[in-house]
Structures are given as C-alpha cells and as structure tokens.
C-alpha positions in Angstrom: 141.5 60.6 -3.7 144.0 59.5 -6.3 146.0 56.6 -6.1 149.7 55.3 -6.8 150.3 53.2 -9.8 151.2 49.7 -8.3 154.2 48.4 -10.2 156.2 45.3 -9.4 159.8 45.4 -10.8 162.4 45.7 -8.6 165.5 45.8 -8.6 168.7 44.4 -5.9 170.0 46.5 -3.3 173.8 47.4 -4.0 175.2 48.8 -0.6 174.3 48.1 3.0 176.0 51.6 4.1 173.3 54.4 5.4 172.9 57.4 3.9 174.5 60.3 6.2 172.7 63.7 5.8 175.3 67.0 6.0 174.2 70.4 7.3 172.6 73.2 4.7 174.0 76.3 5.7 171.3 78.0 4.2 167.7 76.7 3.3 167.7 74.4 0.1 165.3 75.8 -2.9 164.2 72.6 -4.8 163.5 75.0 -7.5 166.8 76.0 -7.9 169.4 74.0 -10.4 170.9 71.4 -8.6 174.3 72.7 -9.7 173.5 76.3 -8.2 175.7 75.3 -5.7 173.4 74.4 -2.6 174.0 70.9 -2.9 177.8 71.3 -2.6 178.8 69.4 0.2 175.5 66.9 0.4 175.7 63.6 1.9 175.7 60.6 -1.0 175.1 57.3 -1.9 175.1 55.4 -5.0 172.5 52.9 -6.4 172.2 51.5 -9.6 170.8 53.9 -12.0 172.6 57.2 -10.0 172.9 58.7 -6.6 170.8 60.3 -3.4 172.2 63.4 -2.1 170.7 64.1 1.1 171.5 67.9 3.8 169.0 68.7 6.3 168.9 71.6 8.8 166.8 71.9 11.8 163.1 72.1 10.1 163.9 70.1 6.6 165.0 67.3 5.1 166.7 68.0 1.2 166.9 64.8 -0.8 167.8 64.8 -4.8 167.4 61.5 -6.6 170.1 62.0 -8.9 169.3 59.3 -12.0 172.1 59.6 -14.5 170.6 56.5 -16.6 167.2 58.2 -16.8 168.1 60.2 -19.9 165.0 60.3 -21.8 163.0 63.7 -21.0 159.9 62.6 -20.6 157.2 65.7 -20.3 154.7 63.9 -18.9 154.4 62.0 -15.4 155.1 58.6 -17.1 158.3 58.9 -15.0 158.0 59.0 -11.5 159.1 58.1 -7.8 157.7 57.1 -4.7 159.4 57.9 -1.5 158.7 55.9 2.0 159.8 56.3 5.0 159.2 54.6 7.9 157.8 57.1 10.4 158.3 55.1 14.4 161.6 53.1 13.1 160.4 49.8 13.9 161.8 48.0 10.6 157.9 47.3 9.9 155.1 48.3 8.0 152.6 50.3 10.6 149.3 51.4 9.1 147.8 55.1 8.9 151.8 55.7 10.5 154.5 55.2 8.0 154.7 57.2 5.1 155.1 57.5 1.4 155.4 60.5 -1.1 154.2 60.5 -4.6 153.2 62.2 -7.7 150.0 63.7 -8.1 148.9 62.0 -11.8 149.2 64.4 -14.5 151.1 67.0 -12.2 155.3 66.2 -12.4 155.7 69.3 -9.4 153.1 68.6 -7.0 153.7 66.1 -4.3 151.0 63.7 -3.2 151.3 62.3 1.4 150.2 59.2 1.5 150.0 56.7 4.6 150.5 52.7 4.6 147.9 50.7 5.1 149.7 47.5 5.0 152.7 46.0 2.6 151.9 47.7 -0.8 148.8 49.4 -0.1 148.0 53.3 1.1 145.5 55.6 1.8 144.7 58.1 -0.8 147.0 60.9 -1.6 146.4 64.4 0.1 149.0 67.6 -0.1 151.8 68.0 2.5 151.5 71.9 3.9 155.0 72.6 3.5 157.4 69.5 2.0 157.6 70.2 -2.0 159.5 68.0 -5.0 160.7 69.7 -8.0 161.7 67.9 -11.3 164.8 68.8 -13.1 166.2 67.6 -16.6 169.9 68.1 -17.0 173.1 68.1 -15.9 174.3 67.2 -12.0 177.3 67.1 -9.9 177.1 63.3 -10.8 177.7 63.7 -14.7 177.6 66.0 -17.5 175.1 64.3 -19.5 171.1 65.6 -18.8 169.4 62.9 -17.1 166.2 62.9 -14.5 166.2 64.6 -11.1 164.2 64.8 -8.8 164.6 67.1 -5.8 162.7 67.0 -2.4 161.8 69.6 0.5 161.0 67.7 3.0 159.5 68.9 6.7 161.1 66.9 9.4 158.2 67.2 11.5 156.1 65.2 9.0 158.6 62.0 8.7 158.7 62.2 12.3 162.3 63.3 12.7 163.7 65.8 15.5 167.4 66.6 15.6 167.2 68.5 19.2 169.1 66.0 21.1 170.3 62.7 20.9 167.5 60.9 22.3 165.2 62.4 19.9 165.2 61.2 16.5 168.9 61.4 14.5 167.6 59.0 12.0 165.0 57.3 9.8 164.7 54.4 7.4 163.6 55.3 3.8 163.2 53.3 0.5 162.2 54.9 -3.2 161.4 53.7 -6.2 162.3 55.7 -9.9 160.2 54.9 -13.1 161.7 55.9 -16.0 159.9 55.6 -19.7 163.0 56.4 -21.9 165.0 54.3 -21.5 162.1 52.3 -20.2 163.2 50.7 -16.2 161.4 50.8 -12.8 164.0 50.5 -10.1 163.3 50.4 -6.3 165.9 50.9 -3.7 166.1 48.7 -1.7 164.2 45.6 -4.0 160.5 44.9 -2.7 161.0 47.9 0.4 157.4 48.6 0.0 156.2 45.2 0.9 159.1 45.0 3.8 160.5 47.8 5.6 163.2 45.8 7.1 164.9 46.3 3.8 164.7 49.4 4.1 168.3 52.0 4.2 169.2 53.8 7.3 169.3 57.6 6.8 170.9 59.5 9.4 170.6 63.2 9.9 173.2 65.8 10.3 173.0 67.9 13.7 176.5 70.1 12.9 175.9 73.2 11.6 179.4 75.1 11.6 178.7 77.9 14.3 181.4 80.7 13.0 184.0 80.4 16.1 184.0 84.1 16.2 180.4 83.8 18.6 181.4 80.7 20.0 181.1 81.6 24.4 185.4 80.6 25.8 184.4 77.2 26.9 180.5 76.4 27.0 180.5 77.9 23.1 176.6 77.2 22.9 173.6 76.2 23.9 172.2 73.7 21.3 173.0 75.9 18.4 172.1 79.3 20.2 176.0 80.9 21.3 176.1 81.9 24.6 177.7 85.1 23.2 174.2 86.0 22.3 172.9 85.0 25.8 172.1 88.5 27.4 174.7 87.8 30.9 171.7 90.2 32.6 168.3 88.9 31.6 169.5 85.5 30.9 167.6 85.6 27.2 168.9 85.1 24.1 168.5 87.5 20.6 170.0 86.1 17.2 170.4 87.4 13.9 167.5 87.2 11.5 169.6 85.2 9.0 171.0 82.7 11.7 170.2 78.7 12.2 167.8 79.5 15.0 165.7 83.2 14.9 164.9 83.9 18.5 164.6 87.4 19.8 164.6 88.0 23.6 164.1 84.1 24.4 164.1 82.4 27.5 165.3 78.4 27.6 163.3 75.6 28.4 163.0 71.6 27.7 165.9 69.8 27.4 169.0 71.8 27.0 172.5 70.8 25.4 175.5 72.4 26.6 178.2 72.1 23.9 181.6 73.1 24.4 184.3 75.4 22.1 185.8 73.0 19.7 188.9 74.7 19.7 189.2 75.3 23.4 188.3 71.6 24.2 191.1 70.6 22.1 193.6 71.9 23.8 192.4 70.9 27.4 192.1 67.2 26.0 196.2 67.6 24.5 196.9 69.5 27.9 195.5 66.5 29.6 192.3 68.1 31.5 189.4 66.4 31.0 187.6 66.0 34.1 185.0 69.1 34.2 182.0 69.5 37.0 178.8 71.6 35.8 176.9 73.3 38.5 173.3 75.2 38.9 172.2 78.0 41.1 168.8 78.6 41.4 167.4 82.3 41.7 169.3 83.8 44.5 170.8 80.9 45.4 174.3 79.2 45.5 175.9 76.9 43.6 174.9 73.0 43.8 176.5 70.1 41.7 174.1 70.0 38.3 173.6 65.8 37.9 172.5 64.3 34.6 172.7 61.4 32.7 172.5 61.2 28.9 173.4 59.5 25.5 174.9 60.6 22.3 175.3 58.9 19.2 179.3 58.1 18.7 180.1 56.7 15.0 181.6 53.5 14.4 182.3 53.7 10.7 178.9 51.8 9.6 176.3 53.5 11.8 175.9 55.9 15.1 176.0 53.5 18.4 174.2 54.9 21.2 176.7 55.9 24.1 175.9 56.8 27.9 177.9 59.6 29.7 177.1 60.3 33.3 178.9 61.8 36.1 181.4 60.2 38.8 180.0 58.9 42.3 181.8 62.6 43.2 179.6 64.6 40.7 182.5 65.0 37.9 182.3 63.9 34.2 185.1 62.9 32.1 185.0 64.9 28.4 184.3 62.8 25.2 187.4 62.4 22.8 186.9 65.7 20.7 188.2 63.5 17.8 185.4 61.2 18.0 183.1 61.9 15.3 179.6 61.9 17.7 175.9 62.8 16.7 176.2 66.0 18.8 180.0 66.9 18.9 181.7 68.6 21.6 178.3 67.8 24.0 179.5 68.7 27.5 175.9 67.9 29.5 172.3 67.3 28.7 169.9 67.5 31.1 165.9 68.8 31.6 164.6 71.8 33.0 160.7 70.7 33.2 161.3 70.5 37.0 162.7 74.0 37.5 160.8 77.1 38.2 160.9 80.0 36.4 163.5 82.4 37.0 167.5 83.5 36.6 169.8 80.7 36.7 173.3 80.4 37.3 175.3 77.3 35.7 178.7 76.9 35.6 181.5 74.6 33.5 184.8 73.9 35.7 188.0 71.9 34.1 190.3 71.5 36.6 194.0 70.7 35.9 194.8 66.6 35.2 193.5 64.6 38.2 193.0 67.7 40.5 190.0 68.8 41.9 191.1 72.3 43.0 192.8 73.4 40.2 191.5 75.5 37.5 192.3 74.8 33.8 189.3 76.5 32.4 185.4 77.8 33.6 182.4 79.4 31.9 179.5 80.8 34.1 176.5 81.3 32.5 173.3 83.4 33.1 169.9 82.2 31.6 166.3 82.9 32.4 164.4 79.1 32.8 160.6 79.2 31.9 159.1 76.1 30.9 155.2 77.6 32.1 153.1 78.1 29.2 151.3 80.8 28.3 147.6 81.1 29.4 145.4 81.0 26.6 141.3 81.2 27.8 138.3 82.1 25.8 136.8 84.4 28.6 133.2 84.5 27.2 131.3 84.7 23.6 128.6 86.6 23.3 125.6 87.8 21.2 124.4 91.2 21.9 124.2 91.8 25.4 124.1 87.3 26.1 126.4 84.3 26.7 126.6 81.7 24.2 126.8 78.9 25.6 129.1 75.9 24.2 127.7 73.9 21.3 124.9 76.4 20.9 123.0 77.0 18.3 122.8 80.8 17.3 120.6 82.8 14.6 122.5 86.0 13.4 120.3 88.8 12.2 121.5 91.2 9.2 124.4 93.3 9.1 125.3 95.2 11.9 125.0 91.9 14.1 126.9 89.0 15.1 129.1 87.7 18.0 132.2 89.4 19.8 134.6 87.5 22.4 136.3 88.3 25.5 140.0 86.2 25.1 143.4 86.0 27.5 146.3 85.3 25.9 149.1 86.2 29.0 152.4 84.7 30.2 153.3 86.5 33.7 156.7 86.1 33.0 156.7 88.4 29.6 157.6 85.3 27.7 154.8 85.0 25.3 156.1 85.1 21.2 152.7 85.0 19.7 148.8 84.5 19.4 146.1 83.2 17.1 142.5 83.6 17.6 140.6 82.4 14.5 137.5 80.1 13.4 137.2 76.8 11.7 134.7 75.4 9.9 133.4 73.3 7.2 135.8 71.0 5.2 139.2 72.2 6.5 138.2 75.8 6.2 139.3 78.8 8.5 139.4 82.4 9.0 141.5 84.7 11.3 139.5 86.7 14.0 142.5 88.4 15.7 146.6 88.2 16.3 149.3 89.6 17.8 153.0 88.6 17.9 156.3 89.9 19.6 158.4 92.8 18.8 161.8 93.2 20.2 160.2 96.9 21.2 158.2 95.0 23.4 160.9 93.6 26.5 159.3 91.2 28.0 155.5 91.1 26.4 152.8 89.4 28.9 150.1 89.6 26.5 146.8 90.9 27.9 143.4 89.6 29.9 139.6 89.5 29.0 140.5 91.5 26.1 137.3 92.7 24.1 137.5 91.0 19.8 136.3 92.3 17.8 137.2 96.2 19.5 134.0 97.8 18.1 131.4 96.2 16.8 131.0 92.3 16.0 132.1 89.5 14.1 130.3 88.2 11.5 130.7 84.6 10.3 131.3 84.1 6.5 128.4 81.6 6.3 125.9 79.3 8.2 128.1 76.6 9.6 129.2 74.9 12.8 132.6 76.7 13.8 135.2 76.2 16.2 136.8 79.2 17.7 140.4 78.1 18.7 142.9 80.3 20.4 146.9 79.3 20.9 149.2 81.3 22.6 152.8 80.5 22.1 156.3 80.7 24.4 159.0 82.7 23.4 160.7 79.9 25.1 164.0 77.7 23.0 165.6 74.8 23.7 168.7 76.1 21.7 167.4 74.4 18.2 163.7 76.2 17.8 160.8 77.5 19.8 159.0 75.4 22.2 155.8 75.3 24.2 152.5 76.4 23.4 149.1 76.8 24.9 145.6 76.2 22.8 141.8 76.1 23.5 138.7 76.2 21.4 134.5 76.9 22.1 132.5 75.3 19.4 128.8 76.6 18.3 126.7 76.8 15.4 125.9 80.3 13.6 123.3 80.6 11.3 123.3 83.2 9.0 119.2 84.8 8.9 
C-alpha cells in the first residue's frame, strides 16, 4: 500500500474558535470552480496561509482549504495535503479508528484514506467509496490572485458523524497539513496535530437547512427535515419531492423523531407569553395520553455548543426554548424514541396554552404518523444444484452450461414498508456480482415484497469463476427518522463453486 510522506515542519495554532459549517442547500460538486457560487455563505476559519471553508448536508461535509499563499502552480503532487479527523471524538489518537486523508502519489485528484496506528504512524492508503478531492488553481472568494485550493467532499458516515439528532454527533475534531513547493512551505494546522489530538480544532456541523415556510405545518413545522404538510393525513406516511433535502416515497416513520416547530408561529407564541405546551400520543384505536420524553440540544454559547437538557414538568408540560437563541436544532419541541412502539397509525398532538392556563388553548396541531420499527425479513430459503439442496460451506462442482445453481429467497415486510432488496454474490478479492434486485415504485402503494421466490425464474445462475462465494441478501425498510431512511436486514450463505 502507498504511504504518505512524513514531514515534520509545523506552524503554530492561531485561533481557538471552532469552525462552524453552514448548510449546503444543494450538493456541492468539488470539480466546479470555487467561485461558481456553491460555496457562498460557507463557514470560514482563518489559518496562517489562508482560509478553511465548510458546508454540509445530511450526507456529506464539503471542505475547502483555500491556501492563499500557495501562488505557485506546481502541476505535480509536490503540493499535497493531509486531512485528519478524530473519528471517536475523544481527543486522543485511537489506532485503526481515527482517519487521515491524503493524495495518492502521482495523482493530485485521487483521494486516499488511511487509519492512524499511533502518533505520526498510519496504515497504507485505500480508496474511500464516496469521498472525493479536487485540486484547483485560481482565484477564490478570499483572493483574486490565483492560488492553490483543495476541495473535499467527505462522506459523514466515513468520519463517524451524523446530524439526525443532538445526542448523535453534530461535531468532530480535525487538523490538516498543506505543502507547497513554490513558494516552499509546509504548514500544519494546528501545529503537531498528527502527534497530539488534543490540539485538533472543533468542527461543528449545521443541522439547519432552510425549509420553505410555504410547506411547513402551522405549528409543528416538520418531523426532522420532512415538512408535516408532506405527511399523508390518512396513511401517516410521507412523500417529498425528488429534489428535496430528504427524498422519501410513501415512507413510514421510526427511530428517534424530532418534532420541530414552525419558526414564525413559535415567535408569535413567545412574544405573547404563551410558552407552555404538552405533547400527547394515541396508539392505533386508542385515546390520547401524555407523551413524556427527555432530550438534549446543543446551545451556542458564543464560542462552542453546550449541551442543554429538556424535560417535562411533573404534570407533563414542556416550556418552549427561546426561539431567539441559537440551538443545534432550532425550534425543537420534542425528541422521542419510537422503538418500543408496535407498528401502526398513531396520532400525535401538540397543544400550546395561553399564559399559565392549562385549559385555554393558544395553538394546537394533530399529526397522524405510521410508525414501524420492524425491519423486513431477509431469508435465503434454499440453494439447489439441480434437484439437490446445497448445504452451507459445501464445495460443489458445476458442469458445462446450462448447469448451475438456483435459489429461493424471501424479502418481505408485512406492513408494506419494503423499500428495496438486493441479492448478490461476493467472491475473490473485493469482487461482487448482482444476481437479482427490486426497488419500490410509487405505483406499488404498500409494497410487501415476496416470499420463497425462485431466482433465476428460469434456468440456472452460473458463477463467473471457480471460487468461494458468499451469497448476500439484503432488504431495506421504507422507514425514515425525518433525516434519512433507516432500517435494513441482511443474511448470507457461503459455499464454494468449482467450474469443471
């Protein structure tokens, strides 16, 4: 495996403030020029040689190292970077956990990923599946003089960051090196970060996309990023437009849910002194009972985000957080887990009261939400060679065509919340081949999938080469927590197939 060059020149830390990322309304293409407009409004932090720019959405961190002082256009990879993340956020180097990105030698637009083994020690480079880097030389929003710019698209999952709710991971710690051959400098930010993670700088991700007010609900504006106006009042399932932040089709809800208020309405209620509210839930066919939950939200203090706890009073009432204060999730009314609830159509009601009253209603809204935390079944019912069942770990010889194997598989969700299924074979060194797949179509309504389906429908499946194979069946749920789809089930069967 390729290794990064180990240089040791460092530059001292300049600022103690964190880098605050801003929401990317549309995904940023790192190949597009930095002056194309996509980086407008990005979070910015100065370092000794230039600026760091940051935006993010629900899936990617978009980071730019705008190296104003690197004004020599070296076409080779003598100009390079390191970019490190403290994946478990413990401010210490954890072997085989914490990540460093770097360039593949000889290829300025090929991103490599490696794990830390200790201070200034790493594994070899591998290729991340979705993360990218693009090198640019030209002007930027910070300078009209042409200079080196490194633009990154980093998968949040890869650096162990999630923005779904406050107690997940709305932040990480990072450091980087930039090397320029003309003019000659090597700058670390912060100095010596790759030996001591206590020096890393905090990067706080945005969870605040601007949802158009025209599609927000009147009181409960959204569930996560899904406007309540996009939840079908009869089925309790959500459908959003293909170009929206979170695209879901006829999706049930599950996991931990955030009910987020309509900002304009909450400001009006706050100004009128109507700040007490209750949240109620009714199971399918049942009556309303108080929904009691405790949660935390990160409040901006002016220099960092501090965790603040929220809970109902003894009588089950909540106090609205000041809508004028900057929280990691603004206007959060309640966060509650649904994993203990049986599948079904629930009613959830939020009621604000006038002043200190418990009877005079200032505003109320009822939602109907289909909740389903059960994952679809994924079963490889049988593998047959001719009429004979092939047991797991068997070694089977396949004769000339049309000889081969066939399968019976089940991918089924009784509530009709199946999103997709995939049946494939993995083999060799990182090789894979698809055998069969299906995915949800809006015309399907409630899609349950199938049971005991013969694959292929006619004939046999023949392996591409003699090898040990793992046959993998995965079924994904059409269930969302308001930020992304969640829930899947997977199984596999191993055997060796030899072509005669």
